[in-house]
BALOBA-1460 file (C-alpha; in Angstrom, 3 decimals):
// residues 67
<rec num="1" residu="m" x="73.621" y="142.826" z="90.986"/>
<rec num="2" residu="s" x="73.260" y="143.980" z="87.363"/>
<rec num="3" residu="k" x="76.103" y="145.256" z="85.252"/>
<rec num="4" residu="g" x="76.751" y="148.954" z="84.892"/>
<rec num="5" residu="y" x="78.266" y="150.762" z="81.931"/>
<rec num="6" residu="l" x="79.575" y="154.288" z="81.537"/>
<rec num="7" residu="l" x="79.457" y="155.415" z="77.916"/>
<rec num="8" residu="d" x="82.051" y="157.890" z="76.705"/>
<rec num="9" residu="t" x="81.715" y="160.372" z="73.853"/>
<rec num="10" residu="p" x="83.171" y="158.070" z="71.161"/>
<rec num="11" residu="a" x="80.646" y="155.359" z="72.113"/>
<rec num="12" residu="i" x="77.755" y="157.788" z="71.689"/>
<rec num="13" residu="f" x="79.023" y="159.001" z="68.314"/>
<rec num="14" residu="t" x="79.655" y="155.412" z="67.212"/>
<rec num="15" residu="l" x="75.965" y="154.772" z="67.803"/>
<rec num="16" residu="t" x="74.611" y="157.983" z="66.287"/>
<rec num="17" residu="d" x="76.893" y="157.792" z="63.242"/>
<rec num="18" residu="n" x="76.183" y="154.065" z="62.820"/>
<rec num="19" residu="e" x="79.883" y="153.227" z="62.793"/>
<rec num="20" residu="e" x="81.505" y="149.868" z="63.453"/>
<rec num="21" residu="g" x="80.572" y="148.865" z="66.993"/>
<rec num="22" residu="a" x="77.216" y="150.647" z="66.998"/>
<rec num="23" residu="d" x="75.522" y="147.290" z="67.447"/>
<rec num="24" residu="v" x="77.420" y="146.732" z="70.699"/>
<rec num="25" residu="v" x="76.302" y="150.082" z="72.112"/>
<rec num="26" residu="e" x="72.745" y="149.376" z="70.982"/>
<rec num="27" residu="e" x="72.814" y="146.011" z="72.778"/>
<rec num="28" residu="l" x="73.948" y="147.718" z="75.987"/>
<rec num="29" residu="l" x="71.085" y="150.195" z="75.703"/>
<rec num="30" residu="d" x="68.600" y="147.393" z="75.037"/>
<rec num="31" residu="e" x="69.832" y="145.545" z="78.157"/>
<rec num="32" residu="a" x="69.375" y="148.716" z="80.182"/>
<rec num="33" residu="k" x="65.880" y="149.233" z="78.785"/>
<rec num="34" residu="k" x="64.997" y="145.710" z="79.947"/>
<rec num="35" residu="g" x="66.431" y="146.415" z="83.412"/>
<rec num="36" residu="q" x="69.268" y="143.928" z="82.948"/>
<rec num="37" residu="s" x="71.971" y="146.600" z="83.327"/>
<rec num="38" residu="s" x="72.426" y="150.318" z="83.800"/>
<rec num="39" residu="v" x="73.961" y="152.722" z="81.313"/>
<rec num="40" residu="q" x="75.153" y="156.173" z="82.239"/>
<rec num="41" residu="i" x="77.156" y="159.041" z="80.813"/>
<rec num="42" residu="s" x="79.159" y="161.567" z="82.766"/>
<rec num="43" residu="a" x="78.320" y="165.249" z="82.920"/>
<rec num="44" residu="m" x="81.547" y="165.938" z="81.017"/>
<rec num="45" residu="t" x="80.467" y="163.591" z="78.224"/>
<rec num="46" residu="a" x="77.085" y="165.336" z="78.046"/>
<rec num="47" residu="m" x="78.838" y="168.712" z="77.797"/>
<rec num="48" residu="e" x="81.173" y="167.430" z="75.086"/>
<rec num="49" residu="l" x="78.256" y="166.002" z="73.079"/>
<rec num="50" residu="y" x="76.436" y="169.320" z="73.358"/>
<rec num="51" residu="y" x="79.508" y="171.283" z="72.296"/>
<rec num="52" residu="v" x="80.347" y="169.082" z="69.297"/>
<rec num="53" residu="t" x="76.785" y="168.892" z="68.000"/>
<rec num="54" residu="s" x="76.196" y="172.628" z="68.428"/>
<rec num="55" residu="e" x="79.450" y="173.339" z="66.562"/>
<rec num="56" residu="e" x="78.381" y="171.011" z="63.738"/>
<rec num="57" residu="r" x="74.999" y="172.690" z="63.523"/>
<rec num="58" residu="g" x="76.679" y="176.080" z="63.502"/>
<rec num="59" residu="e" x="78.877" y="175.048" z="60.587"/>
<rec num="60" residu="e" x="75.845" y="173.741" z="58.693"/>
<rec num="61" residu="g" x="74.056" y="177.005" z="59.341"/>
<rec num="62" residu="r" x="77.003" y="179.080" z="58.103"/>
<rec num="63" residu="g" x="77.154" y="176.986" z="54.955"/>
<rec num="64" residu="r" x="73.553" y="177.927" z="54.221"/>
<rec num="65" residu="g" x="73.986" y="181.661" z="54.717"/>
<rec num="66" residu="k" x="72.363" y="181.792" z="58.148"/>
<rec num="67" residu="d" x="75.083" y="183.864" z="59.885"/>
């Protein structure tokens, strides 16, 4: 049986922000792409990612006079 991983929000942001540990998350995703493991996120993590990124985009938009 292959390994399974559940990524949380900090793991996703570590990868997208290229922070320390991003290489570890990238390795897990590469393993999953090769069928050597499975990687999942919870619905709550997906909602949190959506909320945080939409808030960040909203702040960027307000800073550019797009209100």
